[in-house]
C-alpha positions in Angstrom: 25.0 1.4 7.3 23.3 0.0 10.4 19.7 0.4 9.9 16.8 -0.7 12.0 13.4 -0.8 10.4 10.3 -0.4 12.8 7.0 -1.1 11.5 3.9 -3.2 13.1 3.6 -5.9 10.3 6.3 -7.3 8.1 6.9 -10.6 6.1 5.0 -13.0 5.8 2.0 -10.6 7.0 0.9 -9.7 3.3 -2.7 -9.7 4.4 -2.3 -6.3 6.1 -1.6 -4.7 2.3 1.5 -2.8 0.8 3.4 -1.9 3.5 5.1 -4.9 4.6 5.6 -6.1 1.2 7.0 -2.7 0.7 9.4 -3.0 3.6 10.2 -6.3 3.4 11.6 -6.1 -0.5 13.1 -2.7 0.6 15.2 -4.4 3.6 16.5 -7.2 1.3 17.4 -4.7 -1.4 19.2 -2.9 1.3 21.4 -5.8 2.6 22.1 -6.6 -1.4 23.6 -3.7 -1.1 26.2 -4.0 1.5 23.9 -3.1 4.5 22.9 -4.1 7.8 18.8 -4.7 8.4 17.4 -5.3 11.5 13.4 -5.1 11.4 11.4 -4.7 15.3 8.1 -5.4 14.0 5.0 -7.6 16.0 3.9 -11.2 15.4 0.6 -9.6 13.5 -0.1 -12.0 11.0 -3.9 -12.2 10.0 -6.9 -12.2 11.7 -6.9 -15.8 13.0 -3.1 -16.7 13.6 0.2 -15.0 14.6 4.0 -15.2 13.1 5.0 -18.8 15.3 8.6 -17.4 15.6 10.3 -14.9 17.7 13.1 -14.2 15.8 14.0 -14.9 11.8 16.6 -14.5 9.3 14.7 -13.5 6.0 17.0 -13.0 2.9 20.0 -11.8 5.2 17.3 -9.5 7.2 17.3 -10.1 10.9 13.6 -9.9 12.0 12.5 -9.8 15.8 8.6 -10.6 16.5 7.3 -9.1 19.4 4.3 -10.7 20.4 0.8 -8.5 20.5 -1.2 -8.7 23.5 -4.2 -8.9 21.5 -4.2 -10.1 18.1 -7.6 -9.4 17.7 -6.9 -5.6 18.2 -4.3 -5.4 16.1 -6.4 -6.9 13.2 -9.4 -5.4 13.6 -8.7 -1.8 15.0 -4.5 -2.0 14.0 -3.7 -1.5 17.5 -0.5 -3.2 18.3 0.7 -3.9 21.6 3.9 -5.7 21.4 5.2 -6.9 24.9 9.0 -6.8 24.9 9.8 -4.3 22.6 10.0 -1.2 24.7 13.0 -3.0 26.7 14.4 -4.2 23.3 15.0 -0.9 21.6 16.1 0.8 24.8 18.9 -1.8 24.9 19.8 -2.0 21.1 19.0 1.2 19.5 22.9 2.9 20.2 24.3 0.5 18.2 22.4 1.5 14.7 23.6 4.2 12.3 19.6 5.2 11.7 15.9 4.1 12.3 13.0 4.1 9.9 9.7 4.4 11.5 7.0 3.1 9.7 3.2 4.5 9.5 2.4 7.0 12.2 0.4 6.8 15.2 1.7 3.5 16.8 2.4 2.3 20.0 6.0 1.3 18.6 6.8 4.5 16.9 5.6 6.2 20.5 7.7 4.3 22.5 11.1 4.5 19.4 10.6 7.9 19.2 11.8 8.9 22.6 14.6 6.2 23.1 16.0 7.3 19.6 16.4 10.9 20.8 18.1 10.2 24.0 20.4 7.9 22.0 20.9 10.8 19.4 20.3 8.1 16.7 18.6 10.0 13.3 15.7 8.4 12.2 13.4 8.9 9.1 9.8 8.6 9.0 7.2 7.0 6.3 3.3 7.8 7.3 2.3 5.2 4.4 -0.7 7.2 3.9 -1.8 8.0 7.3 -1.8 11.5 8.2 -5.5 12.0 7.5 -7.6 11.8 10.8 -10.5 10.2 9.0 -14.0 11.2 11.4 -15.7 10.3 14.4 -13.7 8.6 17.2 -10.8 7.6 15.2 -10.3 11.3 14.4 -10.3 12.3 17.9 -7.9 9.6 19.1 -5.4 10.6 16.3 -5.5 14.0 17.4 -4.5 13.0 20.9 -1.7 10.8 19.4 -0.8 13.8 17.6 -0.8 15.8 20.4 1.2 13.6 22.8 3.7 12.8 20.4 2.8 12.6 16.5 3.4 16.2 15.6 7.1 15.9 17.4 7.9 12.6 15.8 7.1 14.2 12.3 9.0 17.4 12.5 12.0 16.4 14.3 12.5 13.2 11.9 15.6 13.8 9.8 13.4 13.4 6.9 9.6 12.1 6.0 9.1 10.1 3.0 6.4 11.1 1.1 5.1 8.8 -2.1 3.1 12.0 -4.0 3.0 15.7 -3.9 -0.4 15.4 -2.3 1.0 13.4 0.7 4.4 16.2 0.4 1.7 18.7 0.9 0.1 17.1 4.4 3.4 16.7 5.5 3.9 20.6 5.1 0.2 21.1 6.7 1.7 19.1 10.1 4.2 21.6 10.4 7.3 19.7 8.5 9.9 22.0 6.9 9.8 21.8 3.6 13.6 20.3 3.7 12.9 17.5 5.5 10.5 16.0 2.9 11.9 13.6 0.4 9.7 12.5 -2.5 10.1 8.9 -3.2 7.6 6.8 -4.8 6.2 3.5 -3.8 8.2 0.8 -5.9 7.0 -2.4 -8.0 9.7 -5.7 -8.5 9.2 -5.8 -12.3 11.3 -8.8 -12.3 7.9 -10.2 -11.4 6.3 -9.1 -14.3 8.8 -10.4 -17.1 6.8 -13.3 -17.4 3.3 -13.4 -17.2 0.9 -16.2 -16.6 -1.2 -17.6 -19.4 -4.0 -15.5 -20.0 -7.1 -17.1 -18.9 -5.8 -18.2 -15.5 -7.1 -16.6 -13.3 -10.7 -16.2 -15.3 -11.0 -20.1 -15.7 -10.2 -20.2 -11.9 -13.3 -17.9 -10.9 -15.4 -18.8 -13.2 -15.1 -15.9 -15.7 -15.5 -16.0 -19.4 -12.6 -16.0 -21.0 -13.3 -13.3 -23.8 -15.5 -11.3 -21.7 -14.4 -7.3 -20.6 -13.0 -8.0 -17.0 -13.1 -5.1 -14.5 -10.5 -6.0 -11.6 -10.2 -4.3 -7.7 -7.8 -5.7 -5.8 -7.6 -4.4 -2.4 -9.5 -4.7 1.1 -13.1 -4.8 1.3 -13.9 -1.7 3.4 -15.9 1.5 3.6 -13.1 3.4 2.4 -12.5 1.8 -0.8 -15.2 3.0 -2.7 -16.4 -0.1 -3.5 -20.0 1.0 -3.6 -19.2 3.7 -6.2 -17.4 1.6 -8.5 -20.3 -0.9 -8.4 -22.3 2.0 -9.4 -20.4 3.1 -12.3 -20.0 -0.3 -13.3 -23.9 -1.1 -13.3 -23.5 2.0 -15.6 -20.9 0.6 -17.9 -22.7 -2.8 -18.0 -25.7 -1.1 -19.7 -23.2 -0.1 -22.5 -21.4 -3.0 -22.5 -23.4 -5.8 -21.6 -20.9 -8.6 -21.6 -18.6 -6.8 -18.8 -17.7 -8.6 -16.0 -16.7 -7.1 -12.3 -13.8 -9.2 -10.4 -13.5 -7.9 -6.4 -10.4 -9.6 -5.2 -9.5 -9.0 -1.4 -10.0 -9.8 2.3 -13.1 -8.6 4.1 -12.6 -5.6 6.5 -15.9 -5.8 7.5 -18.0 -4.5 4.4 -18.5 -7.6 2.5 -22.0 -8.0 3.4 -23.1 -4.2 2.5 -21.3 -4.7 -0.6 -23.5 -8.4 -1.4 -26.6 -6.2 -0.4 -25.9 -3.4 -2.9 -24.8 -5.9 -5.7 -28.2 -7.5 -5.2 -30.1 -3.8 -5.3 -28.4 -3.4 -9.0 -29.4 -6.6 -10.0 -25.8 -7.7 -10.4 -25.1 -10.9 -9.0 -24.6 -12.7 -12.4 -22.1 -9.7 -13.3 -19.6 -9.4 -9.7 -18.0 -12.3 -8.0 -16.2 -12.2 -4.6 -12.9 -14.2 -5.3 -11.2 -13.7 -2.1 -7.6 -12.7 -1.4 -5.0 -13.3 -3.8 -1.1 -13.6 -2.9 2.2 -14.5 -5.1 1.6 -15.8 -8.9 -2.3 -15.6 -8.2 -2.6 -12.0 -7.6 -0.2 -11.5 -11.1 -2.7 -13.8 -12.9 -5.2 -11.2 -11.9 -3.5 -8.8 -13.2 -2.7 -10.5 -16.5 -6.4 -11.5 -17.1 -8.0 -8.1 -16.4 -8.6 -5.3 -19.2 -9.1 -2.6 -16.7 -7.4 -1.8 -13.3 -10.3 0.1 -10.8 -9.6 1.8 -7.5 -12.1 4.4 -6.3 -11.1 5.2 -2.6 -13.4 7.6 -1.0 -10.6 8.4 1.7 -7.0 9.7 1.0 -4.6 6.7 0.8 -2.1 7.9 -1.6 -0.3 5.3 -4.0 -2.1 1.9 -4.2 0.8 -0.8 -4.5 -2.0 -2.9 -6.4 -2.4 -0.3 -8.9 1.1 0.1 -9.5 1.1 -3.5 -10.1 -1.7 -3.6 -12.6 0.8 -1.0 -14.3 3.1 -3.3 -14.1 1.4 -6.1 -15.8 0.7 -3.6 -18.4 -2.9 -3.0 -17.4 -4.6 0.4 -17.7 -5.6 1.7 -14.2 -8.6 3.8 -13.1 -8.2 5.6 -10.2 -9.7 8.5 -7.8 -7.4 11.4 -7.1 -7.8 10.2 -3.1 -5.1 7.3 -4.2 -2.9 9.1 -7.3 -0.1 7.2 -9.4 2.6 10.5 -9.9 3.1 10.7 -13.9 -0.1 8.4 -14.7 -2.0 10.6 -16.8 1.0 12.3 -18.1 2.0 9.3 -19.3 -1.4 8.4 -20.6 -1.3 5.0 -19.0 -4.7 5.3 -17.4 -7.4 8.0 -15.9 -7.2 9.6 -12.6 -10.9 10.8 -12.0 -12.7 12.8 -8.9 -14.7 10.4 -6.5 -17.8 10.5 -8.6 -19.7 7.9 -10.3 -20.3 9.7 -13.6 -16.3 10.5 -14.1 -15.5 6.8 -13.1 -18.6 5.3 -15.4 -16.9 7.5 -18.5 -13.3 6.1 -18.2 -14.4 2.5 -17.3 -16.1 2.9 -20.9 -13.7 4.6 -22.6 -11.7 1.6 -21.7 -13.9 -1.3 -22.5 -15.3 -0.1 -25.5 -12.0 1.1 -27.3 -9.6 -2.1 -27.6 -6.8 0.1 -29.1 -7.0 2.5 -26.5 -6.6 -0.1 -24.1 -3.9 -1.9 -25.4 -2.1 1.5 -25.6 -2.6 2.6 -22.3 -1.7 -0.7 -20.8 1.4 -0.9 -22.8 2.3 3.2 -21.6 1.0 1.6 -18.0 4.2 -0.6 -18.1 6.4 1.7 -19.5 5.8 4.0 -16.8 6.4 1.2 -14.1 9.8 0.2 -15.1 11.2 3.9 -15.9 9.5 5.3 -12.3 8.5 2.5 -10.1 11.2 -0.7 -10.5 13.2 -1.0 -7.3 16.5 -0.3 -8.6 15.7 3.2 -8.9 13.8 3.4 -6.1 16.0 1.7 -3.6 19.2 3.9 -4.8 17.0 7.1 -3.9 16.2 5.6 -0.2 19.6 4.6 0.4 20.7 8.3 -0.3 18.0 9.5 2.3 19.4 7.1 5.0 22.9 8.3 4.4 21.9 12.2 4.4 20.3 11.5 7.7 23.8 9.8 8.6 25.8 12.5 7.6 23.4 15.5 9.2 23.7 13.9 12.6 27.5 14.1 12.6 
């Protein structure tokens, strides 16, 4: 198959979170399975820099980086305005067997959608948790996008890809027929977790006591991530487990100052540390050193790649229902709770005060990651979705 992936950010734009990592890995694995993969993306890299090249070959994947008009708009508001993209896709789209659109409300998707229809090329779409419309001005803008193209993109896709049953239900509410919804879970590369760093590597690097119970948050420092609730729950937990520590790992997305003030109010300055973002081996060392991984977002965002990676490292997980991991509770690999400080506190206390439960759930978490989320299983499902889309179009 000749596959085109359209996504706003791609390797090495790891600062943008899970989607670039996920699709970079998927593209490389599709090439390894004998397919031709091209990626059209933008030069978004991080807050201060852009990808310096316009074309690259990454693990057999041909990547074109279209320059954004504004790197600030891309970073702060996720508004990607790539110069040259429209002309390039008009010229080339007919040569591909299938197109995979990533994210939902982007200019790339809006432009690509119309070009794809004219060329009669089948396409699939991954919303990556972007279906909810949020609130305020963002809600109004998302409504406008949906009315002018978003609904049509979803309803005319050969398949839309859902990470969870919750996301599948959200697609249905947007008018997508059930036979067009494919449930494909997020994937994690378990080969990265076959040999973990020595315990204590992350703790020593950031000044945490080697033996203190350690809770880890890894993700963007954003208001939607529910870090204020996590801090409240941690303060209550620390009254029972006074030696407990909390590591907050990730880039500031506009909420760091408010969070620091909240830490002072709760008198947790000596218990909580901001460790900055972590990538590659550094993030794996963080998972390996944590006794519990906690993620408590207030807004729906589907499965967290960081939470799955924590499972892969054998660390039990506490998450809110806004970021579910399929099969987590059935596998006794962690706790899925409501967005409620009392429930988060109870889950943290149970794990931090019961070493046997913590060990067993950690082992279960790793088994779950291997059985359900390892890349060989997931990439085969994605390959079948592409093949079905091509077959149906013919």
